N, C-alpha and C positions, 0 to 999 in steps of 0.2 A: 567168334561168337561169344557173347557175354551172358552167362547163366548165373542167376542169383536166386537163392531160396529165401523167402520171407514167410515163415510159418507155413501156412497151407498154400501160399501163393508162390508159384515158380515164375520168375521173370526171365524170359529169353529174348535177348536183344542182339540183333546182328549188327555188324559194323559196316555192312554194305549199303549202297544207296539203291533206291528203287523200291518197287513193290515187293514186300517180303512177308511170307507167312511161315510160322514156325509152330510145330506141334511138339509137345513134351508130355509124356505120361507121368502122372504123379498121383499117388493114393487112389489108384483105379479110376481116375478121372483124366480126361484129356484137357490139358491146358493149351489153348490155341491163341497165338498172338499174331497180329497183323500190323505191319508198319503203316502208320497213317501220316507220318511227317518226320521232321528232324529238327533238333534245336539249332541254335546259332553256331555250335561247334561241330555240327554234322552227326551228332548222336541220334539214333532212331528214337522216335516216340511211337509206342505201340498200343493198339486196342487190345485189351484182354477180353477175347471173345467168350471165354468161360465165365466172365463176370456178368454178361448180359442177362438181365431179368426184365423182360418186357422192354421198356424203353430206358431202363437205367443200366449204366455200364461204367467201366473205368478205363482210363488211359494211363499208361505208365511211362515215365521218363527218368533218365539218369540225372542225378544231381550230385556232383562231387563223387564221393565213393558210395553214395546211397541211391535210393529210388524215391521218386514222388509218385503217389497214386492219387489221381484226381477222379472223383465220381461225378457223373453227369446224369441228367434225366432229360430226355427229348420229348417234345410234343410234336410228333411227326406230322399230324394233320394240319397243325398251325405253323409249322416251320420254326418253332421256338426251341431254345436250348437253355437249360438251367444247370448251373454249377451247384453241386450239393455238398461236397466234402473234399478236403485235401489232406492227405496223410503223408508224412515224411518218415522214411526208414533209413537207418544208418547202414554201414557196410556189413554188419552182422545180421541184419534183418530185424533189428529191434525198432519198434515204433518210438520215434522221438518227439513227434508233434502231430497233432490232428486238429483240424479246424472245420467246423460246420460253416458253410458259406451261404447256401440258400439264396442265390441271386440269378437273375436272368442275364445271359451273355449274348452278344451278337457276333457269332463266329463269321469270320471273313472267308470267302471261298478259297480253298486250297490249304487252309490251316488244319492242324491235327484235329481240332474240335469240330470243324465243319466236315472233314473227311470221315471221322468216326461216326458222326451223327448220320451222315448219308448211308454208311454201311449198315448201321443198326436199323434205320428206318426202311431201307430196301429189304432187309431180311424179314422185317415184320410184314411188309406189303407182299413179299413173295410167299410167306407162310399163310397169309390170309387168302391168297388165290388158290391154294391147293385144296 
């Protein structure tokens, strides 16, 4: 398992394949990460469930010795997804680059973007039914 601390963000990435969920307690908050895909090298890409605020959320992936944190906003009722921001952190957790993107993307079924959007939208729909 690969654990990396980036400020208040704890990234927990497993090296196994399949559906993975990881919980890590930090600063009296539960950081929960769910694998939503893998990169071309087989490294997991995870949804940071603790980042979900309404329909905005982040997915995290390993890049070299660091981590890329991509922020998305979903329009669940319309089935649309928007890329908001991309942040790159080095191996020590220092932010080295951040870019505001603000563009609509068309996620293909089975991709990390589509899988994470499905999870976030289902959780909103389930919460609305209660």
